[in-house]
C-alpha positions as CSV (number, residue, x, y, z in Angstrom):
1,M,-0.5,8.1,-25.4
2,S,1.5,5.4,-23.7
3,I,3.7,5.8,-20.6
4,A,6.5,3.3,-20.5
5,T,7.4,2.5,-16.9
6,P,11.1,2.0,-17.8
7,D,11.2,5.6,-19.1
8,I,10.0,6.9,-15.8
9,F,12.4,4.8,-13.8
10,R,15.4,5.8,-16.0
11,D,14.7,9.5,-15.6
12,P,17.5,11.2,-13.6
13,D,15.0,13.4,-11.8
14,L,13.1,10.6,-10.2
15,T,13.3,10.7,-6.5
16,R,15.2,7.6,-5.3
17,N,15.7,8.2,-1.6
18,S,12.2,8.3,-0.2
19,P,12.1,6.7,3.3
20,I,10.5,3.3,3.7
21,R,7.3,3.7,5.6
22,T,4.8,1.4,7.2
23,L,1.2,1.2,5.9
24,D,0.0,3.1,9.0
25,E,2.5,5.9,8.4
26,L,1.5,6.1,4.7
27,L,-2.2,6.3,5.6
28,S,-1.6,9.1,8.1
29,L,0.6,11.2,5.9
30,P,-0.5,13.3,2.9
31,F,-0.4,11.3,-0.4
32,H,2.8,11.5,-2.4
33,N,3.8,9.7,-5.6
34,D,7.5,10.0,-6.4
35,C,6.7,9.3,-10.1
36,E,4.3,12.2,-10.5
37,A,6.8,15.0,-11.1
38,V,8.6,13.0,-13.7
39,A,5.4,11.9,-15.5
40,R,4.1,15.5,-15.5
41,K,7.4,16.7,-16.9
42,R,7.7,14.1,-19.6
43,F,4.1,13.8,-20.6
44,R,2.2,17.1,-21.1
45,E,-1.1,15.2,-21.3
46,V,-0.6,13.9,-17.7
47,D,0.3,17.4,-16.5
48,A,-2.8,18.9,-18.3
49,L,-5.1,16.3,-17.0
50,L,-3.9,16.5,-13.4
51,S,-4.0,20.3,-13.6
52,W,-7.6,20.3,-14.9
53,L,-8.9,17.6,-12.4
54,L,-7.3,19.3,-9.4
55,E,-9.6,22.2,-9.9
56,Y,-12.5,19.9,-8.8
57,A,-11.1,17.4,-6.4
58,P,-8.0,15.8,-4.8
59,S,-6.4,14.1,-7.8
60,R,-3.7,11.5,-8.1
61,L,-1.6,9.6,-10.5
62,T,-1.6,5.8,-10.4
63,G,1.9,4.3,-10.3
64,T,4.0,5.7,-13.1
65,G,1.1,7.4,-14.8
66,A,-1.2,5.0,-16.6
67,C,-4.2,6.7,-15.0
68,V,-5.2,9.8,-13.2
69,F,-8.1,9.7,-10.7
70,A,-9.9,11.9,-8.3
71,E,-11.9,11.3,-5.2
72,F,-15.4,12.6,-4.8
73,D,-17.9,12.5,-2.0
74,T,-20.8,11.3,-4.1
75,E,-21.3,9.6,-7.5
76,S,-23.3,12.5,-8.5
77,D,-20.4,14.9,-7.9
78,A,-18.1,12.7,-9.9
79,R,-20.6,12.5,-12.8
80,Q,-21.0,16.3,-12.9
81,V,-17.2,16.8,-13.2
82,L,-17.0,14.1,-15.9
83,E,-19.7,16.0,-17.9
84,L,-17.4,19.1,-17.7
85,A,-14.4,17.2,-19.1
86,P,-12.8,18.5,-22.2
87,K,-13.4,16.4,-25.3
88,W,-9.8,15.0,-25.3
89,I,-10.3,13.4,-21.9
90,R,-11.6,9.8,-21.7
91,G,-13.0,9.0,-18.3
92,F,-15.4,7.0,-16.2
93,V,-16.9,7.0,-12.8
94,A,-16.1,4.0,-10.5
95,R,-16.9,3.2,-7.0
96,G,-13.9,2.7,-4.7
97,L,-13.6,-0.2,-2.3
98,N,-11.9,-0.3,1.1
99,L,-11.6,-4.0,1.0
100,S,-10.7,-6.2,-1.9
101,P,-13.4,-8.6,-3.0
102,L,-10.8,-11.4,-3.0
103,Q,-9.9,-10.5,0.6
104,Q,-13.7,-10.6,1.5
105,T,-14.0,-14.0,-0.1
106,L,-11.0,-15.4,1.6
107,S,-12.0,-14.1,5.0
108,G,-15.4,-15.9,4.6
109,L,-13.8,-19.3,4.3
């Protein structure tokens, strides 16, 4: 399955009037992705995957829908859920970073 970004942005149902917010505001508010409703409506696989994953953890869509991800407290928790994934789901466990390695390198200069 491939999600073409232009298809999401051309959809008449895409929210186009979200307020501009600062990073501090975004980090203090509940997560929201304007593209999620459109991606879920247009791509049943995205909807099915988010619906399944939300049973286990807070789950989100990246950008216009290239990936779906969930946050877990431990690597073990993430691996347990991945083991339960239906066969049609391709997934992996990755460790999140709070600071980009590039930013770390540049700050060390």
